[in-house]
C-alpha positions as CSV (number, residue, x, y, z in Angstrom):
1,X,0.0,0.0,0.0
2,X,1.5,3.4,-1.1
3,X,1.2,6.7,0.8
4,X,-1.7,8.0,-1.4
5,X,-3.8,4.8,-0.8
6,X,-3.1,5.0,2.9
7,X,-4.0,8.7,3.1
8,X,-7.3,8.0,1.2
9,X,-8.2,5.2,3.6
10,X,-7.5,7.3,6.6
11,X,-9.6,10.1,5.0
12,X,-12.6,7.7,4.5
13,X,-12.3,6.4,8.0
14,X,-12.2,9.9,9.4
15,X,-15.2,10.9,7.4
16,X,-17.2,8.1,9.0
17,X,-15.9,9.1,12.4
18,X,-16.8,12.8,11.9
19,X,-20.3,11.7,10.8
20,X,-20.9,9.7,13.9
21,X,-19.3,12.3,16.1
22,X,-21.6,15.1,14.9
23,X,-24.7,12.8,15.0
24,X,-24.2,11.7,18.6
25,X,-22.2,14.6,20.1
26,X,-19.4,12.2,21.0
27,X,-16.8,13.8,18.8
28,X,-15.0,11.9,16.1
29,X,-12.1,10.9,18.5
30,X,-14.3,8.1,20.0
31,X,-14.0,6.3,16.7
32,X,-10.8,7.8,15.4
33,X,-8.4,6.6,18.1
34,X,-9.4,2.9,17.9
35,X,-9.4,3.1,14.0
36,X,-5.9,4.6,13.8
37,X,-4.3,2.4,16.3
38,X,-6.0,-0.9,15.6
39,X,-6.5,-0.8,11.8
40,X,-3.6,1.4,10.7
41,X,-1.1,0.5,13.5
42,X,-0.4,4.1,14.4
43,X,1.2,4.8,17.8
44,X,-1.4,5.8,20.4
45,X,0.0,9.2,21.2
46,X,0.2,10.2,17.5
47,X,-3.3,8.9,17.0
48,X,-4.6,10.9,19.9
49,X,-2.8,14.0,18.6
50,X,-4.4,13.7,15.1
51,X,-7.8,12.9,16.8
52,X,-7.7,16.1,18.9
53,X,-7.0,18.2,15.8
54,X,-9.9,16.6,14.0
55,X,-12.2,17.1,17.0
56,X,-11.3,20.8,17.0
57,X,-12.2,21.1,13.3
58,X,-15.4,19.1,13.4
59,X,-16.6,20.9,16.5
60,X,-16.4,24.2,14.7
61,X,-18.3,22.8,11.7
62,X,-21.0,21.2,13.7
63,X,-21.4,24.0,16.2
64,X,-22.0,26.6,13.5
65,X,-24.9,24.7,12.1
66,X,-26.5,23.8,15.5
67,X,-26.3,27.4,16.8
68,X,-28.3,28.6,13.8
69,X,-31.1,26.1,14.4
70,X,-31.5,27.0,18.0
71,X,-30.6,23.6,19.5
72,X,-27.3,24.3,21.2
73,X,-27.4,26.2,24.5
74,X,-24.4,28.6,24.5
75,X,-24.7,29.6,28.1
76,X,-24.5,26.0,29.3
77,X,-21.7,25.2,26.9
78,X,-19.6,28.1,28.0
79,X,-20.1,27.4,31.7
80,X,-19.3,23.7,31.4
81,X,-16.3,24.3,29.2
82,X,-14.5,25.8,32.3
83,X,-14.6,22.3,33.9
84,X,-13.8,20.3,30.7
85,X,-10.9,22.6,29.8
86,X,-9.3,22.4,33.2
87,X,-9.7,18.7,33.3
88,X,-8.3,18.3,29.7
89,X,-5.1,20.2,30.6
90,X,-4.6,18.1,33.7
91,X,-5.3,14.9,31.7
92,X,-2.9,15.8,29.0
93,X,-0.1,16.3,31.5
94,X,-0.9,13.0,33.2
95,X,-1.1,11.1,29.9
96,X,2.7,10.4,29.8
97,X,3.0,9.8,33.5
98,X,0.1,7.3,34.1
99,X,-0.2,4.0,32.3
100,X,-3.4,4.3,30.2
101,X,-4.2,0.5,30.5
102,X,-6.1,0.8,33.9
103,X,-7.7,4.1,32.8
104,X,-8.9,2.5,29.6
105,X,-10.5,-0.4,31.4
106,X,-12.3,1.7,33.9
107,X,-13.5,4.1,31.2
108,X,-14.7,1.1,29.1
109,X,-16.7,-0.2,32.1
110,X,-18.2,3.2,32.6
111,X,-19.2,3.4,28.9
112,X,-20.8,0.0,29.0
113,X,-23.0,1.2,31.9
114,X,-23.7,4.4,30.1
115,X,-24.7,2.7,26.9
116,X,-27.3,0.6,28.8
117,X,-28.6,3.7,30.7
118,X,-28.8,5.8,27.5
119,X,-30.9,3.3,25.6
120,X,-33.2,2.4,28.6
121,X,-33.8,5.9,29.9
122,X,-36.9,7.6,28.7
123,X,-36.9,11.2,27.6
124,X,-37.8,13.3,30.6
125,X,-39.2,16.7,30.1
126,X,-38.3,19.3,32.8
127,X,-40.6,22.0,31.4
128,X,-43.1,21.4,34.2
129,X,-40.5,21.1,37.0
130,X,-39.6,23.9,39.4
131,X,-36.6,25.7,38.0
132,X,-33.2,24.8,39.6
133,X,-31.9,27.8,41.5
134,X,-28.4,27.7,40.0
135,X,-29.7,27.1,36.5
136,X,-32.1,30.0,37.0
137,X,-29.3,32.2,38.4
138,X,-27.0,31.5,35.4
139,X,-30.0,31.7,33.0
140,X,-29.6,28.2,31.7
141,X,-33.3,27.5,31.0
142,X,-34.0,27.4,27.4
143,X,-36.2,26.3,24.5
144,X,-35.5,24.1,21.5
145,X,-37.5,23.5,18.3
146,X,-39.7,20.4,17.9
147,X,-42.4,19.2,15.5
148,X,-45.0,20.7,17.9
149,X,-43.2,24.0,18.2
150,X,-40.7,25.3,20.8
151,X,-40.3,23.1,23.9
152,X,-39.0,24.6,27.2
153,X,-36.5,22.8,29.4
154,X,-35.0,23.5,32.9
155,X,-31.6,22.0,33.6
156,X,-31.1,20.3,37.0
157,X,-28.2,19.4,39.3
158,X,-25.7,22.0,37.9
159,X,-22.9,21.2,40.4
160,X,-23.0,17.5,39.5
161,X,-22.9,18.3,35.8
162,X,-19.9,20.5,36.4
163,X,-18.0,17.8,38.3
164,X,-18.8,15.2,35.6
165,X,-17.5,17.6,33.0
166,X,-14.2,18.0,34.8
167,X,-13.9,14.2,34.7
168,X,-14.8,14.2,31.0
169,X,-12.1,16.7,30.2
170,X,-9.5,14.7,32.0
171,X,-10.4,11.6,30.1
172,X,-10.2,13.7,26.9
173,X,-6.6,14.6,27.7
174,X,-5.7,11.1,28.7
175,X,-7.3,9.2,25.9
176,X,-7.9,11.8,23.1
177,X,-11.6,11.2,22.9
178,X,-12.7,14.8,22.9
179,X,-14.8,14.3,26.1
180,X,-18.0,14.0,24.1
181,X,-19.0,10.6,25.6
182,X,-19.4,12.0,29.1
183,X,-20.5,15.4,28.0
184,X,-23.7,14.0,26.5
185,X,-24.3,11.7,29.4
186,X,-23.7,14.4,32.1
187,X,-26.2,16.8,30.4
188,X,-28.7,14.1,29.4
189,X,-28.7,11.9,32.5
190,X,-27.6,14.2,35.3
191,X,-28.7,17.6,34.3
192,X,-31.9,16.4,32.5
193,X,-31.3,18.4,29.3
194,X,-33.1,17.1,26.3
195,X,-31.0,14.7,24.2
196,X,-30.8,16.8,21.0
197,X,-29.8,19.8,23.1
198,X,-27.2,17.7,24.9
199,X,-25.7,16.4,21.7
200,X,-25.6,19.8,19.9
201,X,-24.2,21.6,23.0
202,X,-21.6,18.8,23.3
203,X,-20.5,19.4,19.7
204,X,-20.1,23.1,20.6
205,X,-18.0,22.3,23.7
206,X,-15.6,19.6,22.5
207,X,-13.6,21.8,20.3
208,X,-12.5,24.0,23.2
209,X,-11.7,20.9,25.3
210,X,-9.7,19.3,22.5
211,X,-7.7,22.5,21.9
212,X,-6.6,22.6,25.5
213,X,-5.2,19.0,25.2
214,X,-3.8,19.5,21.7
215,X,-1.5,22.3,22.8
216,X,0.2,19.9,25.2
217,X,0.5,17.1,22.6
218,X,1.9,19.6,20.1
219,X,4.6,20.8,22.5
220,X,5.6,17.2,23.0
221,X,5.9,16.4,19.3
222,X,2.9,14.0,19.1
223,X,1.1,15.9,16.3
224,X,2.2,14.8,12.8
225,X,0.8,17.2,10.0
226,X,0.9,14.4,7.4
227,X,-1.5,12.3,9.6
228,X,-3.5,15.2,11.0
229,X,-4.4,16.7,7.7
230,X,-6.4,13.8,6.1
231,X,-7.9,13.0,9.5
232,X,-9.1,16.6,9.9
233,X,-10.4,16.9,6.3
234,X,-12.3,13.6,6.5
235,X,-13.8,14.6,9.9
236,X,-15.0,18.0,8.5
237,X,-16.8,16.3,5.6
238,X,-18.4,13.8,8.0
239,X,-19.4,16.4,10.5
240,X,-21.2,18.4,7.7
241,X,-23.2,15.3,6.8
242,X,-23.9,14.4,10.4
243,X,-25.4,17.8,11.3
244,X,-27.9,17.6,8.5
245,X,-29.0,14.1,9.5
246,X,-29.3,14.9,13.2
247,X,-31.8,17.7,12.8
248,X,-34.2,15.3,11.0
249,X,-33.6,12.2,13.0
250,X,-35.8,10.9,15.8
251,X,-34.5,11.0,19.4
252,X,-35.0,7.3,19.9
253,X,-32.9,6.5,16.8
254,X,-30.2,8.9,18.0
255,X,-30.2,7.2,21.4
256,X,-29.8,3.8,19.8
257,X,-26.9,4.9,17.6
258,X,-25.3,6.6,20.6
259,X,-25.5,3.4,22.7
260,X,-24.2,1.2,19.9
261,X,-21.2,3.4,19.4
262,X,-20.6,3.6,23.2
263,X,-20.8,-0.2,23.5
264,X,-18.3,-0.7,20.6
265,X,-15.9,1.8,22.0
266,X,-16.2,0.4,25.5
267,X,-15.3,-3.1,24.3
268,X,-12.3,-1.6,22.5
269,X,-11.1,0.2,25.6
270,X,-11.4,-2.8,27.8
271,X,-9.7,-5.1,25.2
272,X,-6.9,-2.6,24.6
273,X,-6.4,-2.0,28.3
274,X,-6.2,-5.7,29.2
275,X,-3.8,-6.3,26.4
276,X,-1.4,-3.7,27.9
277,X,-1.5,-4.9,31.5
């Protein structure tokens, strides 16, 4: 296989990863890192570096579309980015000090549980609930478009969501996954934000989190332009397609896709972690 063929295959894989990332709010890194390391045999740190660059690009592409449609909540995203960014910087520094095997196994088990919870949890509307004091103070309450018109929602448990976001950011720095997996779960399961709002807001956030980690990887020489370029371009094209599909997709279908991707990534994390023990 020559360089051109390899680049084309990496681009196609990144396109699929970007599509899934924009559709589920996970970020393409969830699929990219396993793809680059297992299929193409690329060193983990270089795969994470390229993944973070791609996540930054796809986040910008997806966020622009979601902000126009009124799904993403900017106030929530900006507030929770404080936690994910601090966690991402810490995780990136710890990445070369702590063996990732144990971290990968624990993360895989958490994702397995999350996949089950995501597909079995019913959509809960918080429009009729009493507004959370912190959410009201920060003006997090919002509306999003549905087939029946604008639907109101009131986020809950803001401190818990902030803590989970810090953990998500740290995992992003350690594993190069862009923090999207826990972003969506924290907003959807803990803060009771509607699933489409959670996924679109996550897409808005993950670029900032990835940028915080990418700076550390760049300084340490783990970002290869020859690898990052096709990964980024493929991710951008995939994200463009994913944003258009998400706006028309049903929430149940999105939850199912979200759970399937989480389940697959969880198995990869556990398998990869056990292999390195």
